[in-house]
Residue frames as qw, qx, qy, qz and C-alpha x, y, z in Angstrom:
[[0.100, -0.176, 0.234, 0.951, 47.83, -47.14, 36.73],
 [0.213, -0.316, -0.707, -0.595, 44.64, -48.19, 34.93],
 [0.348, -0.630, -0.683, 0.126, 42.59, -48.12, 38.13],
 [0.226, -0.486, -0.191, 0.823, 43.88, -44.54, 38.98],
 [0.064, -0.001, -0.453, -0.889, 42.80, -43.27, 35.51],
 [0.296, -0.441, -0.794, -0.296, 39.50, -45.04, 36.01],
 [0.347, -0.564, -0.565, 0.491, 39.09, -43.43, 39.36],
 [0.086, -0.326, 0.060, 0.940, 39.91, -39.89, 38.03],
 [0.155, -0.144, -0.637, -0.741, 37.52, -40.39, 35.19],
 [0.345, -0.567, -0.742, -0.092, 34.66, -41.53, 37.38],
 [0.275, -0.544, -0.379, 0.697, 35.27, -38.66, 39.85],
 [0.027, -0.177, 0.275, 0.945, 35.30, -36.14, 36.96],
 [0.250, -0.312, -0.744, -0.534, 32.08, -37.63, 35.46],
 [0.342, -0.600, -0.688, 0.223, 30.43, -37.52, 38.82],
 [0.209, -0.437, -0.149, 0.862, 31.40, -33.91, 39.28],
 [0.111, 0.002, -0.459, -0.881, 29.93, -32.95, 35.94],
 [0.309, -0.501, -0.766, -0.259, 26.65, -34.72, 36.83],
 [0.343, -0.582, -0.510, 0.533, 26.51, -32.78, 40.13],
 [0.072, -0.292, 0.114, 0.947, 27.23, -29.52, 38.31],
 [0.157, -0.213, -0.700, -0.663, 24.52, -30.28, 35.77],
 [0.347, -0.570, -0.744, 0.025, 21.97, -30.91, 38.42],
 [0.278, -0.514, -0.323, 0.744, 22.89, -27.76, 40.29],
 [0.000, 0.106, -0.364, -0.925, 22.52, -25.75, 37.17],
 [0.258, -0.352, -0.733, -0.522, 19.13, -27.20, 36.37],
 [0.401, -0.621, -0.641, 0.208, 17.87, -26.61, 39.90],
 [0.241, -0.217, -0.160, 0.932, 19.14, -23.00, 40.12],
 [0.236, 0.722, 0.495, -0.423, 16.41, -20.39, 40.02],
 [0.494, 0.549, 0.416, 0.530, 15.77, -18.75, 36.71],
 [0.244, -0.041, -0.017, 0.969, 17.06, -15.24, 36.10],
 [0.214, 0.623, 0.522, -0.542, 14.31, -12.71, 36.61],
 [0.464, 0.605, 0.542, 0.355, 12.63, -11.66, 33.48],
 [0.211, 0.075, 0.028, 0.974, 13.25, -8.17, 32.12],
 [0.205, 0.480, 0.526, -0.671, 10.66, -5.71, 33.17],
 [0.345, 0.600, 0.662, 0.287, 7.85, -5.22, 30.73],
 [0.128, 0.264, 0.139, 0.946, 7.44, -1.79, 29.09],
 [0.092, 0.449, 0.559, -0.691, 5.09, 0.45, 31.00],
 [0.270, 0.622, 0.686, 0.264, 1.98, 1.13, 28.95],
 [0.025, -0.967, -0.250, 0.034, 1.82, 4.75, 30.12],
 [0.575, -0.437, 0.179, 0.668, 5.45, 5.43, 29.84],
 [0.264, 0.834, -0.106, -0.472, 6.39, 8.44, 27.68],
 [0.857, 0.457, 0.116, 0.206, 7.60, 7.59, 24.22],
 [0.627, -0.263, 0.134, 0.721, 11.30, 8.21, 23.56],
 [0.094, 0.802, 0.025, -0.590, 11.99, 11.61, 22.35],
 [0.747, 0.642, 0.128, 0.116, 12.34, 12.19, 18.57],
 [0.724, -0.098, 0.112, 0.674, 15.85, 12.49, 17.33],
 [0.001, -0.823, -0.030, 0.567, 17.03, 15.93, 16.92],
 [0.695, 0.613, 0.250, 0.280, 17.52, 17.11, 13.36],
 [0.572, 0.004, 0.071, 0.817, 20.31, 19.18, 12.05],
 [0.026, -0.281, -0.066, 0.957, 20.10, 22.92, 11.24],
 [0.324, 0.678, 0.637, -0.172, 16.70, 24.25, 10.36],
 [0.387, 0.262, 0.356, 0.809, 16.76, 26.21, 7.16],
 [0.043, 0.457, 0.239, -0.856, 15.75, 29.92, 7.21],
 [0.487, 0.706, 0.484, -0.172, 12.88, 31.20, 5.18],
 [0.147, 0.864, -0.267, -0.402, 15.46, 33.36, 3.39],
 [0.379, -0.320, 0.804, 0.328, 17.19, 30.37, 1.96],
 [0.499, 0.260, -0.544, -0.623, 16.52, 29.13, -1.59],
 [0.905, -0.077, 0.114, -0.403, 14.48, 26.01, -1.86],
 [0.822, 0.345, -0.431, 0.142, 17.47, 24.10, -3.06],
 [0.122, 0.469, -0.642, 0.595, 19.49, 25.17, -0.02],
 [0.614, -0.272, 0.389, -0.630, 16.65, 24.19, 2.31],
 [0.946, 0.130, -0.181, -0.234, 16.21, 20.87, 0.56],
 [0.605, 0.428, -0.588, 0.324, 19.89, 20.09, 0.99],
 [0.116, -0.421, 0.634, -0.638, 19.82, 20.77, 4.68],
 [0.732, -0.116, 0.303, -0.599, 16.62, 18.77, 5.27],
 [0.933, 0.253, -0.214, -0.143, 17.64, 15.81, 3.01],
 [0.358, -0.716, 0.593, -0.087, 20.25, 14.53, 5.56],
 [0.725, -0.139, 0.674, 0.029, 20.10, 10.91, 4.35],
 [0.064, 0.419, -0.604, -0.675, 20.42, 11.88, 0.69],
 [0.480, 0.274, 0.829, -0.085, 17.24, 9.97, -0.17],
 [0.103, 0.128, 0.577, 0.800, 16.29, 12.36, -2.94],
 [0.362, -0.601, -0.500, -0.507, 12.93, 13.13, -1.31],
 [0.064, -0.240, 0.568, -0.785, 11.65, 14.56, 2.06],
 [0.362, -0.465, -0.807, -0.027, 9.08, 12.90, 4.37],
 [0.387, -0.819, -0.171, -0.386, 7.03, 14.74, 6.99],
 [0.791, -0.518, -0.079, 0.315, 9.53, 13.47, 9.56],
 [0.648, 0.147, 0.088, 0.743, 12.24, 15.34, 7.67],
 [0.091, 0.440, 0.141, 0.882, 10.44, 18.65, 7.74],
 [0.434, -0.672, -0.593, -0.091, 8.29, 18.56, 10.80],
 [0.446, -0.430, -0.257, 0.742, 10.53, 21.02, 12.71],
 [0.062, 0.180, 0.291, 0.938, 9.52, 23.74, 10.10],
 [0.151, 0.457, 0.637, -0.602, 6.63, 25.44, 12.07],
 [0.461, 0.587, 0.149, -0.648, 3.63, 26.04, 9.73],
 [0.082, 0.424, -0.737, -0.520, 4.95, 23.88, 6.98],
 [0.419, 0.149, 0.878, -0.178, 2.21, 21.22, 7.23],
 [0.526, 0.676, 0.301, -0.418, -0.30, 22.92, 4.87],
 [0.298, 0.724, -0.492, -0.380, 2.42, 23.57, 2.17],
 [0.194, -0.277, 0.937, 0.088, 3.57, 19.93, 2.43],
 [0.496, 0.328, 0.769, -0.235, 0.06, 18.54, 1.98],
 [0.516, 0.761, 0.126, -0.371, -0.71, 20.84, -0.99],
 [0.232, 0.728, -0.565, -0.311, 2.59, 20.19, -2.74],
 [0.348, -0.168, 0.921, 0.049, 2.50, 16.39, -2.46],
 [0.496, 0.319, -0.302, -0.749, 0.86, 16.07, -5.74],
 [0.624, 0.080, -0.728, -0.274, 0.81, 12.27, -5.91],
 [0.716, -0.501, 0.097, -0.475, -0.10, 11.83, -2.22],
 [0.850, 0.093, -0.495, 0.158, 2.79, 9.47, -1.42],
 [0.646, -0.748, -0.090, 0.122, 3.81, 11.27, 1.75],
 [0.668, -0.223, 0.214, 0.677, 7.08, 12.47, 0.13],
 [0.261, 0.922, 0.011, -0.285, 8.17, 15.63, -1.46],
 [0.788, 0.201, 0.212, 0.542, 10.53, 15.27, -4.42],
 [0.359, -0.203, 0.014, 0.911, 12.66, 18.27, -5.27],
 [0.075, -0.342, -0.421, -0.837, 10.01, 19.80, -7.63],
 [0.468, -0.663, -0.556, -0.178, 7.22, 19.24, -5.05],
 [0.536, -0.519, -0.301, 0.594, 9.48, 20.72, -2.28],
 [0.245, 0.064, 0.197, 0.947, 10.18, 23.71, -4.46],
 [0.282, -0.530, -0.486, -0.635, 6.47, 24.33, -4.70],
 [0.596, -0.649, -0.462, 0.101, 5.97, 23.84, -0.97],
 [0.511, -0.287, -0.146, 0.797, 8.89, 26.03, -0.06],
 [0.051, 0.307, 0.288, 0.906, 7.42, 28.76, -2.22],
 [0.454, -0.639, -0.482, -0.393, 4.12, 28.54, -0.42],
 [0.686, -0.476, -0.388, 0.390, 5.90, 28.40, 2.95],
 [0.453, -0.247, -0.007, 0.857, 8.12, 31.34, 2.34],
 [0.245, 0.836, 0.311, -0.380, 5.62, 33.42, 0.28],
 [0.084, -0.592, 0.511, 0.617, 8.18, 33.61, -2.64],
 [0.804, 0.492, -0.037, -0.331, 7.78, 32.70, -6.27],
 [0.859, -0.138, 0.402, 0.287, 9.79, 29.76, -7.59]]
């Protein structure tokens, strides 16, 4: 019985050695293709509803502040055609963000209404 177990153990060990060698000699999987340098960048995510110029600054801020950050970045408002100048002028501390007061000022410039 002891010699049978020894034979089974030896055969199993030998099989494992052969399998390890086969794995080590197997060709490597092809590398993932590199990004093409001239490939078009992925399209920007679409934003929710664009506020109308007839909306109040608070309504517009609420629509644009989708992540409830408490401020708006250029990315949040870039779909507002012609808003860039108002954004730049209203960003009083030049941090690239409009807090609600700054946005109120920018919205007034953008819509031509008084706050």
